[in-house]
VOKEMAR-935778 format. One record per residue (C-alpha): residue number from 1; chain; x, y, z. Coordinates in pm, 1 decimal. Layout:
BEGIN
<lomi n="NUM" chain="A" c1="X" c2="Y" c3="Z"/>
...
This chain:
BEGIN
<lomi n="1" chain="A" c1="-667.3" c2="-11012.6" c3="-1115.6"/>
<lomi n="2" chain="A" c1="-814.5" c2="-10754.4" c3="-1334.7"/>
<lomi n="3" chain="A" c1="-1060.0" c2="-10851.7" c3="-1594.7"/>
<lomi n="4" chain="A" c1="-889.0" c2="-10873.3" c3="-1933.9"/>
<lomi n="5" chain="A" c1="-1041.2" c2="-10626.9" c3="-2191.6"/>
<lomi n="6" chain="A" c1="-1026.2" c2="-10279.1" c3="-2364.2"/>
<lomi n="7" chain="A" c1="-938.1" c2="-10003.8" c3="-2136.0"/>
<lomi n="8" chain="A" c1="-1239.6" c2="-9794.2" c3="-2023.5"/>
<lomi n="9" chain="A" c1="-1308.6" c2="-9446.0" c3="-2167.7"/>
<lomi n="10" chain="A" c1="-1191.2" c2="-9303.9" c3="-1839.2"/>
<lomi n="11" chain="A" c1="-864.0" c2="-9489.7" c3="-1875.4"/>
<lomi n="12" chain="A" c1="-793.8" c2="-9348.2" c3="-2243.7"/>
<lomi n="13" chain="A" c1="-548.1" c2="-9096.7" c3="-2239.5"/>
<lomi n="14" chain="A" c1="-643.1" c2="-8737.1" c3="-2311.3"/>
<lomi n="15" chain="A" c1="-560.0" c2="-8597.3" c3="-2662.7"/>
<lomi n="16" chain="A" c1="-217.6" c2="-8477.1" c3="-2686.4"/>
<lomi n="17" chain="A" c1="-216.5" c2="-8090.4" c3="-2758.6"/>
<lomi n="18" chain="A" c1="-80.7" c2="-8132.3" c3="-3107.1"/>
<lomi n="19" chain="A" c1="-333.9" c2="-8405.5" c3="-3185.7"/>
<lomi n="20" chain="A" c1="-631.7" c2="-8194.4" c3="-3045.9"/>
<lomi n="21" chain="A" c1="-515.8" c2="-7892.6" c3="-3278.6"/>
<lomi n="22" chain="A" c1="-513.8" c2="-8133.5" c3="-3584.3"/>
<lomi n="23" chain="A" c1="-856.6" c2="-8307.3" c3="-3487.2"/>
<lomi n="24" chain="A" c1="-1012.9" c2="-7935.3" c3="-3447.2"/>
<lomi n="25" chain="A" c1="-880.7" c2="-7828.9" c3="-3781.8"/>
<lomi n="26" chain="A" c1="-1000.0" c2="-8144.5" c3="-3945.0"/>
<lomi n="27" chain="A" c1="-1345.6" c2="-8122.1" c3="-3783.5"/>
<lomi n="28" chain="A" c1="-1382.8" c2="-7756.1" c3="-3877.6"/>
<lomi n="29" chain="A" c1="-1287.3" c2="-7827.7" c3="-4242.6"/>
<lomi n="30" chain="A" c1="-1558.2" c2="-8106.3" c3="-4260.1"/>
<lomi n="31" chain="A" c1="-1838.8" c2="-7964.1" c3="-4038.0"/>
<lomi n="32" chain="A" c1="-1771.3" c2="-7594.4" c3="-4010.5"/>
<lomi n="33" chain="A" c1="-1766.1" c2="-7614.6" c3="-3648.5"/>
<lomi n="34" chain="A" c1="-1506.3" c2="-7503.1" c3="-3405.0"/>
<lomi n="35" chain="A" c1="-1444.7" c2="-7728.0" c3="-3101.0"/>
<lomi n="36" chain="A" c1="-1370.5" c2="-7465.6" c3="-2831.4"/>
<lomi n="37" chain="A" c1="-1111.4" c2="-7463.7" c3="-2566.4"/>
<lomi n="38" chain="A" c1="-1126.8" c2="-7707.1" c3="-2293.5"/>
<lomi n="39" chain="A" c1="-1266.1" c2="-7983.6" c3="-2511.4"/>
<lomi n="40" chain="A" c1="-985.2" c2="-8263.6" c3="-2461.9"/>
<lomi n="41" chain="A" c1="-1223.8" c2="-8448.0" c3="-2228.3"/>
<lomi n="42" chain="A" c1="-1510.1" c2="-8442.0" c3="-2482.0"/>
<lomi n="43" chain="A" c1="-1286.3" c2="-8541.0" c3="-2774.3"/>
<lomi n="44" chain="A" c1="-1154.6" c2="-8828.2" c3="-2560.0"/>
<lomi n="45" chain="A" c1="-1514.4" c2="-8947.7" c3="-2448.1"/>
<lomi n="46" chain="A" c1="-1645.8" c2="-8924.4" c3="-2824.5"/>
<lomi n="47" chain="A" c1="-1333.0" c2="-9082.4" c3="-3009.3"/>
<lomi n="48" chain="A" c1="-1194.8" c2="-9328.1" c3="-2779.0"/>
<lomi n="49" chain="A" c1="-1392.7" c2="-9600.5" c3="-2926.5"/>
<lomi n="50" chain="A" c1="-1261.9" c2="-9513.4" c3="-3272.7"/>
<lomi n="51" chain="A" c1="-901.7" c2="-9542.8" c3="-3127.6"/>
<lomi n="52" chain="A" c1="-989.8" c2="-9891.8" c3="-3002.6"/>
<lomi n="53" chain="A" c1="-1157.8" c2="-10002.9" c3="-3322.9"/>
<lomi n="54" chain="A" c1="-853.1" c2="-9893.4" c3="-3521.0"/>
<lomi n="55" chain="A" c1="-588.0" c2="-10050.9" c3="-3269.6"/>
<lomi n="56" chain="A" c1="-431.1" c2="-9713.8" c3="-3214.5"/>
<lomi n="57" chain="A" c1="-241.0" c2="-9603.5" c3="-2899.7"/>
<lomi n="58" chain="A" c1="-252.1" c2="-9229.2" c3="-2921.4"/>
<lomi n="59" chain="A" c1="-462.6" c2="-8942.8" c3="-3051.0"/>
<lomi n="60" chain="A" c1="-171.8" c2="-8831.9" c3="-3229.3"/>
<lomi n="61" chain="A" c1="-193.6" c2="-9172.1" c3="-3441.4"/>
<lomi n="62" chain="A" c1="-555.8" c2="-9115.6" c3="-3481.1"/>
<lomi n="63" chain="A" c1="-489.4" c2="-8744.8" c3="-3617.5"/>
<lomi n="64" chain="A" c1="-241.0" c2="-8860.6" c3="-3837.2"/>
<lomi n="65" chain="A" c1="-486.6" c2="-9141.9" c3="-3967.9"/>
<lomi n="66" chain="A" c1="-791.0" c2="-8873.3" c3="-4036.7"/>
<lomi n="67" chain="A" c1="-567.0" c2="-8662.4" c3="-4227.1"/>
<lomi n="68" chain="A" c1="-534.4" c2="-8910.1" c3="-4494.3"/>
<lomi n="69" chain="A" c1="-840.1" c2="-9140.1" c3="-4462.7"/>
<lomi n="70" chain="A" c1="-1185.8" c2="-8975.7" c3="-4586.3"/>
<lomi n="71" chain="A" c1="-1374.0" c2="-9266.5" c3="-4449.6"/>
<lomi n="72" chain="A" c1="-1239.9" c2="-9218.3" c3="-4116.8"/>
<lomi n="73" chain="A" c1="-1276.7" c2="-8844.9" c3="-4113.5"/>
<lomi n="74" chain="A" c1="-1650.9" c2="-8917.9" c3="-4178.2"/>
<lomi n="75" chain="A" c1="-1663.7" c2="-9146.6" c3="-3863.6"/>
<lomi n="76" chain="A" c1="-1470.1" c2="-8879.2" c3="-3665.4"/>
<lomi n="77" chain="A" c1="-1743.2" c2="-8612.2" c3="-3758.8"/>
<lomi n="78" chain="A" c1="-2015.5" c2="-8864.5" c3="-3689.6"/>
<lomi n="79" chain="A" c1="-1870.2" c2="-8910.0" c3="-3333.6"/>
<lomi n="80" chain="A" c1="-1810.5" c2="-8558.6" c3="-3272.0"/>
<lomi n="81" chain="A" c1="-2156.9" c2="-8407.8" c3="-3370.1"/>
<lomi n="82" chain="A" c1="-2403.0" c2="-8321.1" c3="-3107.6"/>
<lomi n="83" chain="A" c1="-2764.9" c2="-8424.8" c3="-3188.5"/>
<lomi n="84" chain="A" c1="-2975.5" c2="-8233.9" c3="-2953.4"/>
<lomi n="85" chain="A" c1="-3341.3" c2="-8178.0" c3="-3070.4"/>
<lomi n="86" chain="A" c1="-3708.8" c2="-8241.3" c3="-2980.1"/>
<lomi n="87" chain="A" c1="-4063.0" c2="-8229.6" c3="-3112.9"/>
<lomi n="88" chain="A" c1="-4215.5" c2="-7864.3" c3="-3142.5"/>
<lomi n="89" chain="A" c1="-3893.3" c2="-7705.8" c3="-3021.0"/>
<lomi n="90" chain="A" c1="-3944.7" c2="-7318.3" c3="-2996.6"/>
<lomi n="91" chain="A" c1="-4313.6" c2="-7346.9" c3="-2997.8"/>
<lomi n="92" chain="A" c1="-4369.5" c2="-6976.5" c3="-3040.4"/>
<lomi n="93" chain="A" c1="-4269.8" c2="-7013.0" c3="-3398.4"/>
<lomi n="94" chain="A" c1="-4507.2" c2="-7300.5" c3="-3482.6"/>
<lomi n="95" chain="A" c1="-4798.5" c2="-7094.3" c3="-3321.3"/>
<lomi n="96" chain="A" c1="-4722.1" c2="-6816.4" c3="-3545.0"/>
<lomi n="97" chain="A" c1="-4743.2" c2="-7038.9" c3="-3848.4"/>
<lomi n="98" chain="A" c1="-5056.5" c2="-7201.2" c3="-3721.9"/>
<lomi n="99" chain="A" c1="-5216.1" c2="-6878.8" c3="-3623.5"/>
<lomi n="100" chain="A" c1="-5096.9" c2="-6631.9" c3="-3860.3"/>
<lomi n="101" chain="A" c1="-4923.9" c2="-6766.9" c3="-4155.2"/>
<lomi n="102" chain="A" c1="-5135.4" c2="-7066.3" c3="-4276.5"/>
<lomi n="103" chain="A" c1="-5464.1" c2="-6882.2" c3="-4244.1"/>
<lomi n="104" chain="A" c1="-5324.9" c2="-6616.8" c3="-4455.2"/>
<lomi n="105" chain="A" c1="-5229.6" c2="-6885.8" c3="-4737.8"/>
<lomi n="106" chain="A" c1="-5574.6" c2="-7065.7" c3="-4731.9"/>
<lomi n="107" chain="A" c1="-5768.2" c2="-6747.6" c3="-4747.3"/>
<lomi n="108" chain="A" c1="-5554.6" c2="-6556.1" c3="-5004.9"/>
<lomi n="109" chain="A" c1="-5812.2" c2="-6440.0" c3="-5241.5"/>
<lomi n="110" chain="A" c1="-5562.2" c2="-6376.3" c3="-5531.4"/>
<lomi n="111" chain="A" c1="-5482.5" c2="-6747.4" c3="-5558.5"/>
<lomi n="112" chain="A" c1="-5143.4" c2="-6688.6" c3="-5685.2"/>
<lomi n="113" chain="A" c1="-4982.2" c2="-6905.7" c3="-5421.5"/>
<lomi n="114" chain="A" c1="-4924.2" c2="-7277.5" c3="-5538.5"/>
<lomi n="115" chain="A" c1="-5103.0" c2="-7497.5" c3="-5306.8"/>
<lomi n="116" chain="A" c1="-4804.6" c2="-7751.7" c3="-5315.5"/>
<lomi n="117" chain="A" c1="-4582.1" c2="-7646.9" c3="-5021.2"/>
<lomi n="118" chain="A" c1="-4229.3" c2="-7752.0" c3="-4979.5"/>
<lomi n="119" chain="A" c1="-4057.1" c2="-7708.2" c3="-4645.5"/>
<lomi n="120" chain="A" c1="-3691.9" c2="-7788.9" c3="-4580.5"/>
<lomi n="121" chain="A" c1="-3551.9" c2="-7870.9" c3="-4219.8"/>
<lomi n="122" chain="A" c1="-3182.5" c2="-7823.7" c3="-4237.7"/>
<lomi n="123" chain="A" c1="-2943.6" c2="-7998.2" c3="-3985.6"/>
<lomi n="124" chain="A" c1="-3273.2" c2="-8206.0" c3="-3898.7"/>
<lomi n="125" chain="A" c1="-3060.4" c2="-8452.7" c3="-3660.2"/>
<lomi n="126" chain="A" c1="-3285.7" c2="-8743.5" c3="-3561.3"/>
<lomi n="127" chain="A" c1="-3606.7" c2="-8600.5" c3="-3741.1"/>
<lomi n="128" chain="A" c1="-3821.0" c2="-8450.2" c3="-3482.9"/>
<lomi n="129" chain="A" c1="-3819.1" c2="-8101.9" c3="-3632.7"/>
<lomi n="130" chain="A" c1="-3915.9" c2="-8208.2" c3="-3994.0"/>
<lomi n="131" chain="A" c1="-4194.4" c2="-8446.9" c3="-3848.8"/>
<lomi n="132" chain="A" c1="-4322.5" c2="-8159.7" c3="-3625.3"/>
<lomi n="133" chain="A" c1="-4337.1" c2="-7934.8" c3="-3932.1"/>
<lomi n="134" chain="A" c1="-4521.9" c2="-8177.7" c3="-4139.9"/>
<lomi n="135" chain="A" c1="-4769.4" c2="-8240.3" c3="-3863.0"/>
<lomi n="136" chain="A" c1="-4842.8" c2="-7879.9" c3="-3880.7"/>
<lomi n="137" chain="A" c1="-4863.9" c2="-7845.0" c3="-4231.7"/>
<lomi n="138" chain="A" c1="-5102.7" c2="-8134.8" c3="-4301.4"/>
<lomi n="139" chain="A" c1="-5305.7" c2="-8047.1" c3="-4006.6"/>
<lomi n="140" chain="A" c1="-5362.3" c2="-7688.1" c3="-4122.8"/>
<lomi n="141" chain="A" c1="-5346.5" c2="-7718.9" c3="-4507.6"/>
<lomi n="142" chain="A" c1="-5617.2" c2="-7983.0" c3="-4572.2"/>
<lomi n="143" chain="A" c1="-5579.2" c2="-8225.5" c3="-4885.8"/>
<lomi n="144" chain="A" c1="-5957.1" c2="-8177.4" c3="-4936.5"/>
<lomi n="145" chain="A" c1="-5891.1" c2="-7818.6" c3="-5019.6"/>
<lomi n="146" chain="A" c1="-5624.0" c2="-7902.3" c3="-5281.5"/>
<lomi n="147" chain="A" c1="-5311.9" c2="-7869.1" c3="-5065.0"/>
<lomi n="148" chain="A" c1="-5005.5" c2="-8107.5" c3="-5080.1"/>
<lomi n="149" chain="A" c1="-4710.6" c2="-8108.5" c3="-4849.9"/>
<lomi n="150" chain="A" c1="-4352.5" c2="-8199.7" c3="-4895.5"/>
<lomi n="151" chain="A" c1="-4087.3" c2="-8173.4" c3="-4609.9"/>
<lomi n="152" chain="A" c1="-3725.8" c2="-8245.4" c3="-4677.7"/>
<lomi n="153" chain="A" c1="-3491.1" c2="-8308.9" c3="-4379.3"/>
<lomi n="154" chain="A" c1="-3106.7" c2="-8296.8" c3="-4416.4"/>
<lomi n="155" chain="A" c1="-2812.1" c2="-8351.9" c3="-4195.3"/>
<lomi n="156" chain="A" c1="-2456.4" c2="-8407.7" c3="-4220.6"/>
<lomi n="157" chain="A" c1="-2477.0" c2="-8719.4" c3="-4005.0"/>
<lomi n="158" chain="A" c1="-2565.1" c2="-9044.7" c3="-4182.0"/>
<lomi n="159" chain="A" c1="-2632.6" c2="-9210.9" c3="-3836.2"/>
<lomi n="160" chain="A" c1="-2880.7" c2="-8943.2" c3="-3746.6"/>
<lomi n="161" chain="A" c1="-3053.5" c2="-8967.9" c3="-4083.3"/>
<lomi n="162" chain="A" c1="-3106.1" c2="-9343.9" c3="-4043.8"/>
<lomi n="163" chain="A" c1="-3287.1" c2="-9278.5" c3="-3710.2"/>
<lomi n="164" chain="A" c1="-3495.4" c2="-9018.9" c3="-3867.1"/>
<lomi n="165" chain="A" c1="-3598.8" c2="-9243.9" c3="-4154.3"/>
<lomi n="166" chain="A" c1="-3686.9" c2="-9513.9" c3="-3901.4"/>
<lomi n="167" chain="A" c1="-3918.8" c2="-9257.0" c3="-3745.6"/>
<lomi n="168" chain="A" c1="-3938.9" c2="-9426.5" c3="-3410.2"/>
<lomi n="169" chain="A" c1="-3880.8" c2="-9269.1" c3="-3060.8"/>
<lomi n="170" chain="A" c1="-3902.8" c2="-9366.4" c3="-2697.0"/>
<lomi n="171" chain="A" c1="-4251.3" c2="-9320.9" c3="-2558.7"/>
<lomi n="172" chain="A" c1="-4130.5" c2="-9034.2" c3="-2322.0"/>
<lomi n="173" chain="A" c1="-4102.1" c2="-8822.0" c3="-2641.1"/>
<lomi n="174" chain="A" c1="-4471.2" c2="-8832.9" c3="-2676.3"/>
<lomi n="175" chain="A" c1="-4503.8" c2="-8557.7" c3="-2409.8"/>
<lomi n="176" chain="A" c1="-4348.6" c2="-8320.6" c3="-2648.5"/>
<lomi n="177" chain="A" c1="-4634.7" c2="-8349.1" c3="-2906.4"/>
<lomi n="178" chain="A" c1="-4967.8" c2="-8172.4" c3="-2867.7"/>
<lomi n="179" chain="A" c1="-5230.1" c2="-8447.1" c3="-2800.0"/>
<lomi n="180" chain="A" c1="-5421.2" c2="-8379.4" c3="-3111.3"/>
<lomi n="181" chain="A" c1="-5110.8" c2="-8427.1" c3="-3322.4"/>
<lomi n="182" chain="A" c1="-5005.8" c2="-8719.2" c3="-3124.9"/>
<lomi n="183" chain="A" c1="-5331.9" c2="-8910.9" c3="-3185.5"/>
<lomi n="184" chain="A" c1="-5368.0" c2="-8812.4" c3="-3548.1"/>
<lomi n="185" chain="A" c1="-5019.6" c2="-8871.9" c3="-3675.6"/>
<lomi n="186" chain="A" c1="-4838.6" c2="-9121.8" c3="-3429.6"/>
<lomi n="187" chain="A" c1="-4881.2" c2="-9492.7" c3="-3352.4"/>
<lomi n="188" chain="A" c1="-4811.2" c2="-9669.4" c3="-3021.9"/>
<lomi n="189" chain="A" c1="-4575.2" c2="-9950.0" c3="-3049.8"/>
<lomi n="190" chain="A" c1="-4690.3" c2="-10305.4" c3="-2945.4"/>
<lomi n="191" chain="A" c1="-4508.7" c2="-10628.4" c3="-2907.6"/>
<lomi n="192" chain="A" c1="-4126.0" c2="-10584.5" c3="-2966.1"/>
<lomi n="193" chain="A" c1="-4188.4" c2="-10222.0" c3="-3010.3"/>
<lomi n="194" chain="A" c1="-4374.9" c2="-10166.2" c3="-2707.0"/>
<lomi n="195" chain="A" c1="-4264.2" c2="-9852.9" c3="-2520.3"/>
<lomi n="196" chain="A" c1="-4194.6" c2="-9659.8" c3="-2861.2"/>
<lomi n="197" chain="A" c1="-4394.4" c2="-9440.3" c3="-3064.4"/>
<lomi n="198" chain="A" c1="-4365.1" c2="-9413.6" c3="-3459.9"/>
<lomi n="199" chain="A" c1="-4480.8" c2="-9174.4" c3="-3715.7"/>
<lomi n="200" chain="A" c1="-4796.5" c2="-9303.4" c3="-3889.8"/>
<lomi n="201" chain="A" c1="-4789.2" c2="-9357.3" c3="-4288.5"/>
<lomi n="202" chain="A" c1="-4943.0" c2="-9008.8" c3="-4352.8"/>
<lomi n="203" chain="A" c1="-4680.1" c2="-8860.1" c3="-4185.2"/>
<lomi n="204" chain="A" c1="-4395.0" c2="-9063.4" c3="-4329.0"/>
<lomi n="205" chain="A" c1="-4496.8" c2="-9029.0" c3="-4668.6"/>
<lomi n="206" chain="A" c1="-4487.1" c2="-8651.2" c3="-4661.6"/>
<lomi n="207" chain="A" c1="-4127.8" c2="-8640.5" c3="-4513.9"/>
<lomi n="208" chain="A" c1="-3789.2" c2="-8750.7" c3="-4687.3"/>
<lomi n="209" chain="A" c1="-3452.0" c2="-8730.1" c3="-4600.1"/>
<lomi n="210" chain="A" c1="-3086.8" c2="-8684.3" c3="-4776.5"/>
<lomi n="211" chain="A" c1="-2751.0" c2="-8600.3" c3="-4646.7"/>
<lomi n="212" chain="A" c1="-2625.7" c2="-8247.4" c3="-4663.2"/>
<lomi n="213" chain="A" c1="-2340.2" c2="-8036.6" c3="-4553.5"/>
<lomi n="214" chain="A" c1="-2464.4" c2="-7692.7" c3="-4502.3"/>
<lomi n="215" chain="A" c1="-2148.5" c2="-7544.7" c3="-4603.1"/>
<lomi n="216" chain="A" c1="-2166.7" c2="-7698.7" c3="-4946.7"/>
<lomi n="217" chain="A" c1="-2543.0" c2="-7635.1" c3="-5016.0"/>
<lomi n="218" chain="A" c1="-2423.2" c2="-7502.7" c3="-5360.6"/>
<lomi n="219" chain="A" c1="-2287.7" c2="-7854.1" c3="-5451.7"/>
<lomi n="220" chain="A" c1="-2606.6" c2="-8028.7" c3="-5393.5"/>
<lomi n="221" chain="A" c1="-2890.9" c2="-7763.9" c3="-5408.0"/>
<lomi n="222" chain="A" c1="-3197.8" c2="-7925.7" c3="-5247.6"/>
<lomi n="223" chain="A" c1="-3463.2" c2="-7711.7" c3="-5432.7"/>
<lomi n="224" chain="A" c1="-3678.3" c2="-7398.5" c3="-5369.7"/>
<lomi n="225" chain="A" c1="-3878.6" c2="-7386.8" c3="-5067.6"/>
<lomi n="226" chain="A" c1="-4157.7" c2="-7207.3" c3="-4927.8"/>
<lomi n="227" chain="A" c1="-4030.0" c2="-7254.0" c3="-4553.8"/>
<lomi n="228" chain="A" c1="-3662.2" c2="-7324.1" c3="-4461.2"/>
<lomi n="229" chain="A" c1="-3598.9" c2="-7417.3" c3="-4078.3"/>
<lomi n="230" chain="A" c1="-3248.2" c2="-7409.8" c3="-3950.7"/>
<lomi n="231" chain="A" c1="-3262.2" c2="-7358.7" c3="-3572.4"/>
<lomi n="232" chain="A" c1="-2994.2" c2="-7394.3" c3="-3319.0"/>
<lomi n="233" chain="A" c1="-2732.0" c2="-7492.5" c3="-3556.6"/>
<lomi n="234" chain="A" c1="-2556.9" c2="-7151.2" c3="-3649.7"/>
<lomi n="235" chain="A" c1="-2476.7" c2="-7117.6" c3="-3278.2"/>
<lomi n="236" chain="A" c1="-2190.9" c2="-7370.4" c3="-3336.3"/>
<lomi n="237" chain="A" c1="-2049.4" c2="-7206.9" c3="-3645.3"/>
<lomi n="238" chain="A" c1="-1810.6" c2="-6925.6" c3="-3648.3"/>
<lomi n="239" chain="A" c1="-1880.4" c2="-6599.3" c3="-3845.8"/>
<lomi n="240" chain="A" c1="-1731.8" c2="-6712.0" c3="-4166.4"/>
<lomi n="241" chain="A" c1="-1918.0" c2="-7067.7" c3="-4167.2"/>
<lomi n="242" chain="A" c1="-2239.7" c2="-6895.9" c3="-4055.7"/>
<lomi n="243" chain="A" c1="-2241.3" c2="-6641.4" c3="-4339.9"/>
<lomi n="244" chain="A" c1="-2169.3" c2="-6926.8" c3="-4580.8"/>
<lomi n="245" chain="A" c1="-2441.0" c2="-7151.2" c3="-4456.8"/>
<lomi n="246" chain="A" c1="-2687.1" c2="-6846.1" c3="-4449.0"/>
<lomi n="247" chain="A" c1="-2627.5" c2="-6768.6" c3="-4827.6"/>
<lomi n="248" chain="A" c1="-2694.7" c2="-7129.7" c3="-4889.6"/>
<lomi n="249" chain="A" c1="-3019.0" c2="-7122.2" c3="-4694.1"/>
<lomi n="250" chain="A" c1="-3146.6" c2="-6808.8" c3="-4860.4"/>
<lomi n="251" chain="A" c1="-3060.3" c2="-6918.8" c3="-5213.2"/>
<lomi n="252" chain="A" c1="-3315.1" c2="-7183.9" c3="-5156.5"/>
<lomi n="253" chain="A" c1="-3607.8" c2="-6973.1" c3="-5049.2"/>
<lomi n="254" chain="A" c1="-3893.0" c2="-6899.9" c3="-5270.6"/>
<lomi n="255" chain="A" c1="-3941.1" c2="-6532.0" c3="-5347.1"/>
<lomi n="256" chain="A" c1="-4189.3" c2="-6501.6" c3="-5054.8"/>
<lomi n="257" chain="A" c1="-4055.2" c2="-6788.4" c3="-4843.4"/>
<lomi n="258" chain="A" c1="-3962.4" c2="-6784.6" c3="-4496.5"/>
<lomi n="259" chain="A" c1="-3636.6" c2="-6871.5" c3="-4313.3"/>
<lomi n="260" chain="A" c1="-3684.2" c2="-6973.8" c3="-3961.2"/>
<lomi n="261" chain="A" c1="-3369.8" c2="-6959.6" c3="-3714.6"/>
<lomi n="262" chain="A" c1="-3321.3" c2="-7025.1" c3="-3352.2"/>
<lomi n="263" chain="A" c1="-3407.8" c2="-6723.2" c3="-3117.4"/>
<lomi n="264" chain="A" c1="-3019.4" c2="-6704.9" c3="-3024.7"/>
<lomi n="265" chain="A" c1="-2930.7" c2="-6674.6" c3="-3383.0"/>
<lomi n="266" chain="A" c1="-2959.4" c2="-6379.7" c3="-3645.9"/>
<lomi n="267" chain="A" c1="-2867.9" c2="-6288.7" c3="-3995.9"/>
<lomi n="268" chain="A" c1="-2538.8" c2="-6155.8" c3="-3896.9"/>
<lomi n="269" chain="A" c1="-2560.6" c2="-5825.8" c3="-4129.1"/>
<lomi n="270" chain="A" c1="-2698.5" c2="-6014.7" c3="-4420.9"/>
<lomi n="271" chain="A" c1="-2876.3" c2="-5761.0" c3="-4652.2"/>
<lomi n="272" chain="A" c1="-3206.9" c2="-5811.2" c3="-4857.4"/>
<lomi n="273" chain="A" c1="-3387.0" c2="-5991.0" c3="-4571.5"/>
<lomi n="274" chain="A" c1="-3647.4" c2="-5849.1" c3="-4303.5"/>
<lomi n="275" chain="A" c1="-3808.1" c2="-5984.2" c3="-4006.0"/>
<lomi n="276" chain="A" c1="-4182.4" c2="-6082.7" c3="-3999.0"/>
<lomi n="277" chain="A" c1="-4170.5" c2="-6245.4" c3="-3642.9"/>
<lomi n="278" chain="A" c1="-3952.9" c2="-6343.1" c3="-3399.2"/>
<lomi n="279" chain="A" c1="-3645.0" c2="-6503.9" c3="-3566.0"/>
<lomi n="280" chain="A" c1="-3845.1" c2="-6556.9" c3="-3887.3"/>
<lomi n="281" chain="A" c1="-3724.9" c2="-6385.4" c3="-4192.5"/>
<lomi n="282" chain="A" c1="-3827.0" c2="-6309.3" c3="-4561.8"/>
<lomi n="283" chain="A" c1="-3685.1" c2="-6129.9" c3="-4849.2"/>
<lomi n="284" chain="A" c1="-3701.6" c2="-5754.0" c3="-4821.6"/>
<lomi n="285" chain="A" c1="-3918.0" c2="-5728.7" c3="-5112.3"/>
<lomi n="286" chain="A" c1="-4134.1" c2="-6037.2" c3="-5038.8"/>
<lomi n="287" chain="A" c1="-4498.1" c2="-6044.4" c3="-4966.7"/>
<lomi n="288" chain="A" c1="-4484.9" c2="-6309.9" c3="-4683.2"/>
<lomi n="289" chain="A" c1="-4599.9" c2="-6128.7" c3="-4401.2"/>
<lomi n="290" chain="A" c1="-4972.4" c2="-6174.1" c3="-4348.5"/>
């Protein structure tokens, strides 16, 4: 006899072509990301659990449900988003900030720059990027010299933000963090938390999180920032979504603020910006380059 229970993911039917088209359209409208061809298996893998939870028999039934159910659309987006991130990803940019930009800020004889630094990590996933940025800022802009640091992390996924706010990661993630920062800013779990690391109180107090859709920044503008990081996100957008997201990011830059993109991304013809380093940009009239 076979065990009684829900079918495995491998047994779930592939989405019908019409259902896949409707789900793609809905996902694009919500997240600005187009699911490419050949994603039927990916959709089945990611959404089969939602069909079982709702007691639906087909993806066509599910497509009809998300068309009219805003709460379920949000769950669909959560399930389809890919959260790939790590500490100190694309280290060349962090090295440039550490060796070039921050010394320039610290030794600026004009004293025109505010010593309260605001940074934004857009599409921050589970938090490794904003915490990496906060470690760098806290280490190189010391409070005893009058500096203060505020880092905002935003993401479309509420599940990812909850994990980011918990600030806990498996111990193997410690290998991604430079040793000096690891010892200064991270705590080793003990007892029930053994095998985990957690951001220490100084680091957690410098970072806050809020939900934000990059395609709707104008609806919930997070403020003006000296540094804006949005890396390895625009590659998932089409040209129209990418241009819209970039306009929102640039709108939040301080006059001499810096925008950091992934190395596979670019400004796609956006005017009024210039490069100061590999995939790092400022306003053409700004003075951010040391």
